[in-house]
Backbone as JSON Lines, residues from 0, in Angstrom:
{"i":0,"aa":"M","n":[1.02,-1.36,-0.08],"ca":[-0.69,-0.28,0.24],"c":[0.74,1.34,0.01]}
{"i":1,"aa":"T","n":[0.24,2.22,-0.48],"ca":[1.04,3.43,-0.86],"c":[1.31,4.51,0.38]}
{"i":2,"aa":"D","n":[2.68,5.2,0.64],"ca":[1.78,6.51,1.27],"c":[1.06,7.47,1.01]}
{"i":3,"aa":"S","n":[0.13,7.83,2.18],"ca":[-0.86,8.01,0.99],"c":[0.22,9.95,0.76]}
{"i":4,"aa":"A","n":[1.56,10.39,1.75],"ca":[2.01,11.81,1.46],"c":[2.42,11.09,-0.3]}
{"i":5,"aa":"T","n":[2.2,10.04,-0.48],"ca":[3.14,9.6,-1.77],"c":[2.01,9.67,-2.83]}
{"i":6,"aa":"A","n":[0.75,9.85,-2.95],"ca":[-0.65,9.34,-3.53],"c":[-0.8,10.21,-4.48]}
{"i":7,"aa":"R","n":[-1.41,10.03,-5.87],"ca":[-1.91,10.53,-6.35],"c":[-2.16,10.81,-7.52]}
{"i":8,"aa":"V","n":[-3.03,11.57,-7.97],"ca":[-3.99,10.44,-9.67],"c":[-3.41,10.96,-10.45]}
{"i":9,"aa":"T","n":[-3.87,9.89,-11.27],"ca":[-3.2,10.29,-12.4],"c":[-4.13,9.54,-13.7]}
{"i":10,"aa":"L","n":[-5.39,10.03,-13.08],"ca":[-6.08,9.71,-14.45],"c":[-7.47,9.72,-13.7]}
{"i":11,"aa":"L","n":[-8.49,10.97,-14.56],"ca":[-9.32,11.24,-14.31],"c":[-9.83,10.93,-15.92]}
{"i":12,"aa":"V","n":[-11.81,10.25,-15.83],"ca":[-12.39,10.19,-16.62],"c":[-13.63,10.7,-16.62]}
{"i":13,"aa":"L","n":[-14.32,11.3,-17.01],"ca":[-15.85,11.99,-17.2],"c":[-16.63,11.26,-18.33]}
{"i":14,"aa":"Y","n":[-17.85,11.47,-17.53],"ca":[-18.62,10.56,-19.15],"c":[-19.68,11.63,-18.93]}
{"i":15,"aa":"S","n":[-19.78,11.81,-19.99],"ca":[-20.52,12.7,-20.76],"c":[-22.04,12.81,-21.91]}
{"i":16,"aa":"P","n":[-22.59,13.12,-21.64],"ca":[-24.01,12.5,-22.89],"c":[-23.52,13.34,-23.96]}
{"i":17,"aa":"Q","n":[-23.28,14.98,-23.64],"ca":[-22.91,15.95,-24.31],"c":[-21.56,16.0,-24.78]}
{"i":18,"aa":"L","n":[-20.72,15.5,-24.73],"ca":[-19.27,15.19,-25.15],"c":[-18.26,16.41,-25.73]}
{"i":19,"aa":"E","n":[-19.02,16.48,-26.94],"ca":[-18.44,18.01,-27.11],"c":[-18.35,19.09,-26.32]}
{"i":20,"aa":"E","n":[-19.62,19.23,-26.41],"ca":[-19.81,20.77,-24.88],"c":[-18.6,20.82,-24.15]}
{"i":21,"aa":"C","n":[-18.28,18.86,-23.44],"ca":[-17.75,19.48,-22.68],"c":[-16.06,19.45,-22.88]}
{"i":22,"aa":"R","n":[-15.99,18.87,-24.22],"ca":[-14.65,19.2,-24.38],"c":[-14.09,21.03,-24.91]}
{"i":23,"aa":"R","n":[-15.41,21.16,-25.7],"ca":[-15.18,22.66,-25.69],"c":[-15.21,23.71,-23.86]}
{"i":24,"aa":"F","n":[-15.88,23.77,-23.4],"ca":[-16.01,23.63,-21.83],"c":[-14.65,23.56,-21.3]}
{"i":25,"aa":"Y","n":[-14.05,22.04,-21.54],"ca":[-12.87,21.63,-20.56],"c":[-11.39,22.86,-21.28]}
{"i":26,"aa":"Q","n":[-11.94,22.15,-23.06],"ca":[-10.5,23.2,-24.01],"c":[-10.63,24.46,-23.34]}
{"i":27,"aa":"D","n":[-11.53,25.47,-23.42],"ca":[-11.7,27.09,-23.08],"c":[-10.76,27.47,-21.43]}
{"i":28,"aa":"L","n":[-10.99,25.94,-20.61],"ca":[-9.9,26.51,-19.67],"c":[-8.17,26.82,-19.71]}
{"i":29,"aa":"G","n":[-8.5,26.04,-21.07],"ca":[-6.85,25.85,-21.27],"c":[-6.11,24.13,-21.56]}
{"i":30,"aa":"L","n":[-7.44,23.58,-21.37],"ca":[-7.21,21.78,-21.58],"c":[-6.49,21.67,-23.39]}
{"i":31,"aa":"D","n":[-5.84,21.04,-22.8],"ca":[-5.06,20.66,-24.73],"c":[-5.65,19.14,-25.51]}
{"i":32,"aa":"F","n":[-7.06,19.18,-25.59],"ca":[-7.49,17.88,-25.84],"c":[-7.26,17.15,-27.07]}
{"i":33,"aa":"T","n":[-6.61,15.65,-27.21],"ca":[-6.2,14.4,-28.47],"c":[-7.81,13.9,-28.62]}
{"i":34,"aa":"A","n":[-7.87,13.22,-30.17],"ca":[-8.81,12.48,-30.38],"c":[-8.13,10.82,-30.2]}
{"i":35,"aa":"E","n":[-8.9,10.05,-28.93],"ca":[-8.05,8.89,-29.15],"c":[-9.81,7.71,-29.27]}
{"i":36,"aa":"R","n":[-8.59,6.56,-29.25],"ca":[-9.49,4.77,-30.03],"c":[-9.07,4.52,-29.19]}
{"i":37,"aa":"H","n":[-9.31,3.1,-28.29],"ca":[-8.42,2.17,-27.89],"c":[-8.79,0.98,-28.51]}
{"i":38,"aa":"G","n":[-8.56,0.22,-29.87],"ca":[-9.36,-0.58,-29.92],"c":[-10.88,-0.68,-30.13]}
{"i":39,"aa":"Q","n":[-11.66,-1.22,-29.77],"ca":[-12.84,-1.26,-30.25],"c":[-13.38,-0.33,-29.7]}
{"i":40,"aa":"G","n":[-12.78,0.03,-28.4],"ca":[-13.9,1.36,-27.04],"c":[-14.1,2.63,-28.17]}
{"i":41,"aa":"P","n":[-14.76,3.55,-27.23],"ca":[-15.11,5.06,-27.66],"c":[-14.07,5.27,-28.0]}
{"i":42,"aa":"E","n":[-14.73,6.44,-29.43],"ca":[-13.42,7.52,-29.39],"c":[-14.27,7.76,-27.75]}
{"i":43,"aa":"H","n":[-12.73,9.1,-27.69],"ca":[-13.06,9.88,-26.98],"c":[-11.89,11.08,-27.05]}
{"i":44,"aa":"H","n":[-11.73,12.46,-25.7],"ca":[-10.65,13.04,-25.79],"c":[-9.81,12.69,-24.2]}
{"i":45,"aa":"A","n":[-8.43,12.53,-24.69],"ca":[-7.54,13.04,-23.65],"c":[-7.16,14.1,-23.99]}
{"i":46,"aa":"A","n":[-6.79,14.6,-22.44],"ca":[-5.25,16.09,-22.06],"c":[-4.37,15.04,-20.8]}
{"i":47,"aa":"V","n":[-3.34,15.51,-21.16],"ca":[-2.32,15.98,-19.83],"c":[-2.65,16.82,-19.71]}
{"i":48,"aa":"L","n":[-2.42,17.21,-17.77],"ca":[-2.41,17.95,-17.05],"c":[-1.0,17.87,-16.88]}
{"i":49,"aa":"G","n":[-0.25,19.43,-15.96],"ca":[1.0,19.64,-16.13],"c":[1.35,18.29,-15.28]}
{"i":50,"aa":"D","n":[0.78,17.95,-13.88],"ca":[1.78,16.87,-13.55],"c":[1.63,15.78,-13.91]}
{"i":51,"aa":"G","n":[1.51,15.55,-15.45],"ca":[0.73,13.87,-15.64],"c":[-0.28,13.73,-15.35]}
{"i":52,"aa":"T","n":[-1.37,14.15,-14.5],"ca":[-2.52,13.39,-14.96],"c":[-3.18,13.12,-16.44]}
{"i":53,"aa":"V","n":[-3.77,12.17,-16.43],"ca":[-4.28,12.45,-18.07],"c":[-6.07,12.66,-17.67]}
{"i":54,"aa":"F","n":[-6.76,13.2,-17.95],"ca":[-8.04,14.24,-17.93],"c":[-8.49,13.49,-19.31]}
{"i":55,"aa":"E","n":[-9.41,12.35,-19.35],"ca":[-9.59,11.6,-20.37],"c":[-11.85,12.5,-20.11]}
{"i":56,"aa":"L","n":[-12.48,12.53,-21.92],"ca":[-14.15,12.81,-21.48],"c":[-14.83,11.15,-22.55]}
{"i":57,"aa":"Y","n":[-15.17,11.12,-22.32],"ca":[-15.57,9.53,-22.66],"c":[-17.26,9.4,-23.15]}
{"i":58,"aa":"P","n":[-17.49,9.49,-24.16],"ca":[-19.09,9.45,-24.02],"c":[-20.15,8.68,-22.9]}
{"i":59,"aa":"A","n":[-20.91,8.65,-22.51],"ca":[-22.1,8.59,-21.75],"c":[-22.57,7.61,-21.94]}
{"i":60,"aa":"R","n":[-22.79,6.4,-20.9],"ca":[-22.94,5.26,-21.25],"c":[-25.03,5.45,-20.28]}
{"i":61,"aa":"P","n":[-25.8,5.21,-20.66],"ca":[-27.25,4.14,-20.34],"c":[-26.86,4.21,-19.03]}
{"i":62,"aa":"D","n":[-26.31,3.03,-18.43],"ca":[-26.29,2.9,-17.18],"c":[-25.41,3.59,-16.34]}
{"i":63,"aa":"R","n":[-25.2,4.39,-16.61],"ca":[-23.84,5.54,-15.74],"c":[-23.73,6.67,-15.62]}
{"i":64,"aa":"R","n":[-24.24,7.4,-14.16],"ca":[-24.56,8.99,-13.86],"c":[-23.58,9.71,-14.13]}
{"i":65,"aa":"T","n":[-23.08,11.02,-14.7],"ca":[-22.65,11.51,-15.23],"c":[-22.47,13.2,-14.99]}
{"i":66,"aa":"D","n":[-23.19,12.96,-13.11],"ca":[-22.77,14.32,-12.68],"c":[-22.62,14.41,-11.4]}
{"i":67,"aa":"A","n":[-22.36,13.05,-10.99],"ca":[-22.1,13.31,-9.34],"c":[-20.17,13.76,-8.92]}
{"i":68,"aa":"L","n":[-19.89,14.16,-9.9],"ca":[-18.85,15.21,-9.09],"c":[-18.62,16.82,-8.95]}
{"i":69,"aa":"R","n":[-17.11,16.8,-8.31],"ca":[-17.62,18.53,-8.01],"c":[-15.51,18.71,-8.03]}
{"i":70,"aa":"L","n":[-15.39,19.35,-9.45],"ca":[-13.93,19.08,-9.78],"c":[-13.18,20.31,-9.48]}
{"i":71,"aa":"G","n":[-12.12,20.27,-9.14],"ca":[-11.01,21.7,-9.0],"c":[-9.78,21.23,-10.28]}
{"i":72,"aa":"L","n":[-10.07,22.51,-10.15],"ca":[-8.35,23.02,-11.58],"c":[-8.36,24.29,-11.42]}
{"i":73,"aa":"A","n":[-6.78,23.54,-11.32],"ca":[-6.0,25.61,-10.84],"c":[-5.33,25.24,-13.12]}
{"i":74,"aa":"V","n":[-5.78,26.27,-13.43],"ca":[-5.65,26.9,-15.04],"c":[-4.99,28.06,-14.91]}
{"i":75,"aa":"N","n":[-4.94,28.77,-15.85],"ca":[-3.15,29.94,-15.96],"c":[-4.72,30.08,-16.9]}
{"i":76,"aa":"G","n":[-4.83,31.26,-16.47],"ca":[-6.02,32.6,-16.41],"c":[-6.25,32.87,-17.62]}
{"i":77,"aa":"A","n":[-5.43,34.01,-17.91],"ca":[-4.81,34.83,-18.87],"c":[-5.29,33.23,-20.47]}
{"i":78,"aa":"R","n":[-4.7,32.28,-20.26],"ca":[-5.31,31.33,-21.32],"c":[-6.46,30.62,-21.57]}
{"i":79,"aa":"A","n":[-7.31,31.27,-20.31],"ca":[-8.87,30.35,-20.11],"c":[-10.13,31.44,-21.58]}
{"i":80,"aa":"T","n":[-11.03,30.9,-22.43],"ca":[-11.73,31.65,-23.17],"c":[-12.71,31.93,-22.94]}
{"i":81,"aa":"P","n":[-13.7,33.23,-22.31],"ca":[-12.72,34.11,-22.53],"c":[-12.12,33.89,-21.3]}
{"i":82,"aa":"P","n":[-10.83,35.07,-20.89],"ca":[-9.66,35.1,-20.29],"c":[-10.52,34.9,-18.23]}
{"i":83,"aa":"L","n":[-9.81,34.68,-17.34],"ca":[-10.32,34.68,-16.14],"c":[-8.91,35.09,-15.18]}
{"i":84,"aa":"A","n":[-10.56,36.32,-14.29],"ca":[-9.04,37.32,-13.23],"c":[-8.46,36.01,-12.45]}
{"i":85,"aa":"R","n":[-7.88,36.38,-11.28],"ca":[-6.66,35.07,-10.55],"c":[-7.35,35.43,-9.9]}
{"i":86,"aa":"G","n":[-7.56,34.07,-8.8],"ca":[-8.86,34.24,-8.32],"c":[-10.08,32.87,-8.4]}
{"i":87,"aa":"R","n":[-10.45,32.28,-7.42],"ca":[-11.59,31.47,-7.23],"c":[-13.37,31.78,-8.04]}
{"i":88,"aa":"H","n":[-13.76,30.96,-8.99],"ca":[-14.21,30.66,-9.95],"c":[-15.02,29.08,-9.68]}
{"i":89,"aa":"L","n":[-16.44,29.76,-9.17],"ca":[-17.04,28.06,-9.46],"c":[-18.15,28.21,-10.47]}
{"i":90,"aa":"L","n":[-17.47,27.53,-11.51],"ca":[-18.07,27.17,-13.03],"c":[-19.04,25.7,-13.16]}
{"i":91,"aa":"T","n":[-19.98,25.68,-13.98],"ca":[-20.47,24.88,-14.5],"c":[-20.28,24.52,-15.7]}
{"i":92,"aa":"D","n":[-20.58,22.9,-15.76],"ca":[-19.51,22.37,-16.81],"c":[-21.44,21.97,-17.51]}
{"i":93,"aa":"P","n":[-21.0,21.5,-18.83],"ca":[-22.77,21.23,-19.56],"c":[-23.17,20.18,-19.04]}
{"i":94,"aa":"D","n":[-22.47,19.42,-18.37],"ca":[-23.58,18.72,-17.77],"c":[-24.05,18.69,-16.11]}
{"i":95,"aa":"G","n":[-23.6,19.64,-15.74],"ca":[-24.62,20.09,-14.26],"c":[-23.11,20.07,-13.16]}
{"i":96,"aa":"R","n":[-21.92,19.42,-13.88],"ca":[-20.88,19.3,-12.51],"c":[-20.56,20.46,-12.15]}
{"i":97,"aa":"T","n":[-20.12,20.92,-10.82],"ca":[-19.4,21.91,-11.12],"c":[-17.72,21.86,-10.92]}
{"i":98,"aa":"V","n":[-16.8,23.06,-10.94],"ca":[-15.97,23.1,-11.82],"c":[-15.4,23.76,-10.4]}
{"i":99,"aa":"E","n":[-14.41,24.03,-10.34],"ca":[-14.45,25.06,-8.72],"c":[-12.57,25.17,-9.67]}
{"i":100,"aa":"V","n":[-12.67,26.41,-10.18],"ca":[-11.31,26.86,-11.13],"c":[-10.46,27.75,-10.44]}
{"i":101,"aa":"H","n":[-9.3,27.63,-10.09],"ca":[-8.54,28.43,-9.41],"c":[-7.92,29.24,-10.36]}
{"i":102,"aa":"A","n":[-7.98,29.66,-10.91],"ca":[-6.86,30.34,-12.28],"c":[-5.67,31.51,-11.73]}
{"i":103,"aa":"T","n":[-4.72,31.11,-12.43],"ca":[-3.1,31.99,-11.32],"c":[-3.09,33.16,-12.8]}
């Protein structure tokens, strides 16, 4: 088992019934997505965050709830579209998830 001081998130997957709208929302916060497909799996979008965490957006499946998450991101506010002033912003993505954005 890993010491909690050394544990870190390496992968975060969000499922969305509004995949392109979500991609644009997170892209507008400065994430750089690449379209991917693994084997026979669904086409999805992946971005690698500054610490190496992989952030993926997948199409929602009917048996999966998609809005039960609160997410926090630190972004360069000048790269956001529209630009974000420094500080904390509470935004809502197209699927209704609260996104706490810390703009630097």
